[in-house]
C-alpha positions in Angstrom: -7.3 7.6 -30.8 -8.4 7.7 -27.2 -6.0 9.3 -24.7 -6.0 9.8 -21.0 -5.1 13.3 -19.8 -2.2 13.2 -17.3 -2.4 16.9 -16.8 -5.4 19.3 -17.2 -6.0 20.8 -20.6 -8.4 23.7 -20.9 -11.7 22.7 -19.2 -10.7 19.0 -19.2 -9.3 17.9 -15.8 -6.5 15.4 -15.3 -7.8 11.8 -15.8 -10.2 12.7 -18.6 -10.4 10.1 -21.4 -10.4 12.1 -24.6 -11.1 11.0 -28.1 -8.8 12.9 -30.5 -8.4 13.7 -34.1 -5.4 15.2 -36.0 -6.3 18.8 -35.2 -6.8 18.0 -31.5 -3.5 16.2 -31.3 -1.7 19.1 -32.9 -3.2 21.4 -30.3 -2.3 19.1 -27.5 1.3 18.9 -28.7 1.4 22.7 -29.0 0.1 23.0 -25.5 2.5 20.3 -24.2 -0.4 18.5 -22.5 0.7 15.3 -20.8 -1.2 12.3 -22.1 -1.1 8.5 -22.3 -2.3 6.7 -25.4 -5.0 4.1 -24.5 -6.6 2.8 -27.7 -6.3 3.1 -31.4 -4.0 4.9 -33.7 -0.2 4.8 -33.8 2.0 5.5 -30.8 1.8 9.2 -30.2 5.3 10.6 -29.9 5.3 14.4 -30.3 8.6 15.6 -31.8 10.9 18.0 -30.1 9.4 21.5 -30.2 9.6 24.9 -28.6 10.6 25.0 -25.0 8.1 24.3 -22.2 8.3 27.2 -19.8 8.1 26.1 -16.1 8.1 28.1 -12.9 10.6 30.9 -12.6 11.5 30.7 -16.3 13.0 27.2 -16.0 12.6 25.5 -19.3 12.6 22.0 -20.7 12.8 21.4 -24.4 11.2 18.0 -24.1 7.4 17.7 -24.5 5.6 16.2 -21.5 3.4 14.0 -23.6 5.8 11.1 -23.7 4.3 7.7 -23.2 4.6 4.8 -25.6 3.5 1.3 -24.9 4.7 -1.2 -27.5 3.2 -4.5 -28.2 5.1 -6.3 -25.4 5.1 -9.7 -27.1 7.4 -11.5 -24.7 5.4 -10.5 -21.7 2.2 -11.5 -23.5 3.8 -14.9 -24.2 4.8 -15.3 -20.6 1.3 -14.7 -19.4 0.2 -17.7 -21.4 2.7 -20.1 -19.8 0.4 -21.0 -17.0 0.7 -20.5 -13.2 3.6 -22.9 -12.8 5.9 -20.5 -14.7 4.5 -17.0 -13.9 5.8 -13.9 -15.8 8.9 -12.3 -14.3 9.2 -8.5 -14.4 12.4 -6.7 -13.5 13.1 -3.1 -12.6 16.7 -2.0 -12.9 17.9 1.5 -12.2 19.1 3.9 -9.6 17.9 4.8 -6.1 14.8 6.4 -7.5 13.5 2.9 -7.8 13.8 2.4 -4.1 11.3 4.9 -2.8 11.5 7.5 -0.1 10.1 7.5 3.4 7.1 9.4 4.5 9.5 10.7 7.2 11.0 13.2 4.7 14.1 14.0 2.7 16.7 11.3 2.3 15.0 8.9 4.8 14.6 5.4 3.6 12.7 4.0 6.7 9.9 1.9 5.3 10.6 3.1 1.8 10.4 -0.3 0.2 6.7 -0.3 0.5 6.5 3.3 -0.9 8.6 2.8 -4.1 6.9 2.9 -7.5 7.8 -0.7 -8.6 6.2 -2.0 -5.4 3.2 0.3 -5.8 2.7 -0.9 -9.4 3.0 -4.6 -8.3 0.5 -4.2 -5.5 -1.9 -2.3 -7.7 -1.8 -5.0 -10.4 -1.8 -8.0 -8.0 1.7 -9.2 -8.6 3.7 -11.5 -6.3 6.1 -9.4 -4.2 7.8 -12.0 -2.0 11.3 -11.3 -3.3 14.4 -9.4 -2.2 17.3 -8.2 -4.3 19.9 -5.3 -4.2 17.6 -2.5 -3.3 16.8 -4.1 0.0 20.3 -3.2 1.2 21.0 -0.1 -0.8 19.8 2.1 2.0 22.8 1.6 4.2 25.0 2.8 1.4 23.8 6.4 1.5 21.9 6.9 4.7 21.9 5.7 8.3 18.9 3.5 7.5 19.5 -0.2 8.0 18.3 -2.9 5.6 15.7 -3.9 8.2 14.4 -0.4 8.5 14.2 -0.1 4.8 12.5 -3.5 4.5 11.2 -5.0 7.7 11.0 -8.4 6.1 14.8 -8.7 6.1 16.9 -9.3 9.2 20.7 -9.5 9.1 22.2 -11.7 11.8 25.7 -11.7 13.2 28.3 -11.6 10.5 25.8 -10.8 7.7 26.6 -7.5 6.1 26.0 -5.4 3.0 28.8 -5.9 0.5 30.8 -3.5 -1.6 29.1 -1.4 -4.2 29.3 -2.2 -7.9 29.0 -6.0 -7.6 25.6 -7.2 -9.0 21.9 -6.5 -9.7 20.9 -3.7 -7.4 24.5 -2.8 -6.8 25.3 -4.8 -3.6 25.1 -8.4 -2.5 24.5 -9.7 1.1 27.8 -11.1 2.4 27.7 -14.1 4.8 31.0 -14.2 6.7 32.7 -17.1 8.3 30.5 -18.8 10.9 27.9 -16.1 10.4 24.4 -15.9 11.7 21.4 -16.0 9.4 20.2 -13.8 6.5 16.5 -14.0 7.3 13.6 -13.2 5.1 9.9 -13.4 6.0 7.5 -12.5 3.2 4.2 -11.1 4.4 0.8 -12.6 3.7 0.2 -9.5 1.5 3.3 -10.5 -0.6 1.4 -13.7 -1.5 1.4 -17.2 0.0 4.0 -19.3 -1.6 5.0 -22.9 -2.3 8.3 -22.3 -4.1 11.6 -20.8 -2.8 15.1 -20.3 -4.4 18.0 -18.0 -3.9 20.4 -16.3 -6.3 24.1 -16.0 -5.5 27.3 -14.6 -6.9 30.3 -17.0 -7.4 33.8 -15.6 -7.5 36.9 -17.2 -8.7 38.6 -16.6 -5.4 36.2 -18.6 -3.4 37.3 -22.2 -3.0 35.2 -23.6 -0.1 32.1 -21.6 0.9 28.7 -23.2 0.8 25.3 -22.0 2.0 22.6 -23.8 3.9 19.0 -22.8 3.3 16.5 -23.3 6.1 12.7 -23.1 5.9 11.0 -22.5 9.2 14.3 -23.5 11.0 14.8 -26.8 9.1 17.7 -27.3 6.7 16.3 -28.2 3.3 19.5 -27.9 1.2 23.1 -26.8 0.9 24.5 -25.0 -2.2 28.2 -24.7 -3.0 29.5 -21.2 -3.8 32.6 -22.5 -5.5 33.0 -21.7 -9.2 33.9 -19.1 -11.8 32.9 -15.5 -11.8 29.2 -15.8 -12.5 25.7 -15.7 -11.0 23.8 -18.9 -10.2 20.5 -20.0 -8.8 20.0 -22.6 -6.1 17.6 -25.5 -6.8 14.0 -24.6 -6.4 12.6 -25.9 -3.1 8.9 -26.9 -2.6 7.2 -26.1 0.6 3.6 -26.3 1.9 1.7 -23.3 0.5 1.7 -20.6 3.1 3.9 -18.0 4.8 7.4 -19.2 5.9 10.6 -18.0 7.4 13.5 -18.3 5.0 17.1 -18.3 6.3 20.5 -18.6 4.7 23.8 -19.2 6.5 27.4 -19.8 5.5 28.0 -23.4 6.3 31.6 -24.4 6.1 32.9 -20.9 6.7 36.4 -20.5 5.3 35.4 -17.7 2.9 32.6 -15.2 2.4 29.4 -16.3 0.6 27.5 -13.6 -1.5 23.8 -13.7 -1.8 22.2 -11.6 -4.6 18.5 -12.3 -3.8 15.8 -14.6 -2.6 12.6 -15.4 -4.6 9.3 -16.9 -3.4 6.2 -17.6 -5.5 3.0 -19.5 -5.7 3.1 -22.1 -8.5 -0.7 -22.1 -8.6 -1.2 -18.4 -8.9 0.2 -17.2 -12.3 0.5 -13.5 -11.2 3.8 -11.9 -12.3 6.8 -11.9 -9.9 8.4 -8.6 -9.0 12.2 -8.5 -9.4 13.5 -5.1 -8.1 17.1 -3.8 -8.1 17.5 -0.1 -7.4 21.2 0.8 -7.3 22.1 3.8 -5.1 24.5 5.8 -7.2 24.2 3.5 -10.2 24.8 5.0 -13.7 24.0 3.4 -17.0 27.6 2.2 -17.3 27.1 0.4 -14.0 23.8 -1.2 -15.0 25.3 -2.4 -18.3 28.5 -3.6 -16.8 29.3 -7.1 -18.0 33.0 -7.3 -17.1 32.4 -10.2 -14.7 29.7 -12.8 -14.8 28.2 -11.6 -11.5 28.0 -8.0 -12.5 24.7 -6.3 -13.0 23.9 -7.1 -16.7 24.9 -10.8 -16.7 23.0 -11.2 -13.4 19.9 -9.6 -14.9 20.2 -12.0 -17.9 20.5 -15.0 -15.5 17.3 -13.9 -13.8 15.5 -14.4 -17.1 12.8 -11.7 -16.8 10.1 -11.4 -19.4 10.1 -7.6 -19.2 12.7 -5.1 -17.9 11.9 -1.5 -16.9 15.1 0.6 -17.1 15.0 3.8 -15.0 18.3 5.5 -14.7 19.3 9.1 -15.5 19.9 10.8 -12.1 23.5 9.7 -11.5 24.5 10.2 -15.1 23.4 13.9 -14.8 25.2 14.2 -11.4 28.4 12.8 -13.0 27.9 14.7 -16.3 28.2 11.5 -18.2 29.0 12.0 -21.9 26.2 11.3 -24.3 28.2 8.6 -26.1 28.7 6.7 -22.8 25.0 6.9 -22.0 24.1 5.8 -25.4 26.4 2.8 -25.2 24.9 1.8 -21.8 21.3 2.0 -23.2 22.3 0.0 -26.3 24.1 -2.7 -24.2 21.1 -3.3 -21.9 18.6 -3.4 -24.8 20.8 -5.6 -26.9 21.5 -8.1 -24.1 17.9 -8.3 -22.9 15.8 -7.5 -25.9 16.0 -11.1 -27.3 14.2 -12.6 -24.3 12.5 -9.7 -22.6 10.4 -6.6 -23.5 12.5 -3.6 -22.5 10.9 -0.4 -21.3 13.2 2.7 -21.4 12.1 5.4 -18.9 13.2 8.9 -17.9 13.3 10.1 -14.3 11.7 13.1 -12.9 13.4 16.5 -13.4 16.0 16.8 -10.7 17.3 20.1 -9.4 20.6 20.1 -11.3 22.1 22.4 -13.9 22.1 19.4 -16.3 18.3 19.4 -16.2 18.3 23.0 -17.4 21.0 22.9 -20.0 19.3 20.2 -22.1 21.3 17.2 -20.9 18.3 15.4 -19.5 16.4 16.1 -22.7 19.3 14.6 -24.7 19.3 11.5 -22.5 15.5 11.2 -22.9 15.8 11.5 -26.7 18.4 8.6 -26.7 16.1 6.4 -24.6 13.1 7.2 -26.8 15.0 6.5 -30.0 16.5 3.3 -28.6 13.0 2.0 -27.6 11.8 2.7 -31.1 14.8 1.0 -32.6 14.5 -2.2 -30.5 10.7 -2.3 -30.6 10.4 -1.7 -26.9 8.4 0.8 -24.9 9.1 4.3 -23.5 7.8 6.5 -20.7 9.0 9.8 -19.3 8.3 10.4 -15.6 8.1 14.2 -16.2 4.7 13.6 -17.7 3.5 12.5 -14.2 5.6 14.9 -12.0 6.1 18.0 -14.0 8.4 19.5 -16.6 10.9 21.0 -14.1 12.1 20.4 -10.6 10.2 23.5 -9.5 6.9 22.2 -10.9 7.4 18.8 -9.3 8.3 20.4 -6.0 5.3 22.7 -6.0 3.1 19.6 -6.4 4.8 17.9 -3.4 6.5 15.3 -5.6 10.1 15.9 -4.4 11.9 14.7 -1.3 15.2 16.3 -2.1 17.0 17.5 -5.2 17.6 14.0 -6.4 14.6 11.9 -5.4 10.8 12.0 -5.7 8.8 12.0 -2.4 6.4 9.3 -1.5 3.7 11.3 -3.3 6.0 11.5 -6.3 6.5 7.8 -6.3 2.7 7.4 -6.3 2.4 9.7 -9.3 5.1 7.8 -11.3 3.5 4.5 -10.4 0.2 5.7 -11.6 1.6 6.5 -15.0 4.1 3.6 -15.4 1.6 0.9 -14.4 -0.3 1.5 -17.6 2.7 -0.1 -19.4 1.8 -3.5 -17.9 -2.0 -3.4 -18.1 
């Protein structure tokens, strides 16, 4: 088969396209060279072997050559639907989805444009005029405001970031009684659009709230927030193709209204729509939570993506989550989404935690890989792009702090993961 070298191998530099045979593949596995399968053959999944030795004696028992692109039949079918119903690709996971600022460690200023889902979307020409939970995650862990994280978003008086643990991306925007506007202005680079709708969480305790939607200052609709514990979409509103200001406000004001996200798209374009929900602090048990209809997994199902990339191992390592709990979370997500979407299980870069060194991350990775094989999905390990250990990733400039990749690390991960969608 033909592979692309993601790390140098002998005299062959990173990026080389290399035609292999059985003997060469055995040598590559022995050397732990990072590769991506491009054409021919069966998915190349080297088995667990002898430890990779990183800097300072740090070891990882998991081979770097971990990239498996399955057939992705649901995404392929979505691409044939035509421009009026473009493919929908969701990224669900922890704060590693949300990027990191060029300003340095733990800064989220401008990070939305530096995160790997956005970089993939821009590289492949997707429509990016959407906001979901990761647009407000920044205020949960840093002093960064949602507007600093994503300048397209402005929170008016009485509009706040809700409590953690509610929905896709972790948090909803809350519109209080007689609030100002939640404003969203997609850029021209996001794509001109002629369709708009918003996603919202209904709770059983709300008996009166409704939300006005305004396009360029004109009210075009009003949507009741009254109902059971679930996630709903507003009607789809048609506008003249172009760039527009979208605003939401709590209209009748007796109770809080909760907005999960806003979507815009061009119904004549056909390029995929990016749906991104990075949950700061989120674990697999959070992403798979379906206790209430507006929690993360039911909301993801309501969004009806054609492909879902799952990227979540950092917080489970921080919290030393039991293998059985991690396995249950992975299974729940793949079981719930696998019938309608191609699911891609991915592993994060090697964080600077004891759980990376004691084999816990390797165990999580093994579960994610086995689950992908079981459900017929796809699999990728970010360590193939960033390095086998935190020390290696840090020496390459790929770390921002002990938990997050830097802007350069996000670029490296995006360069690898985007091959899943090509």
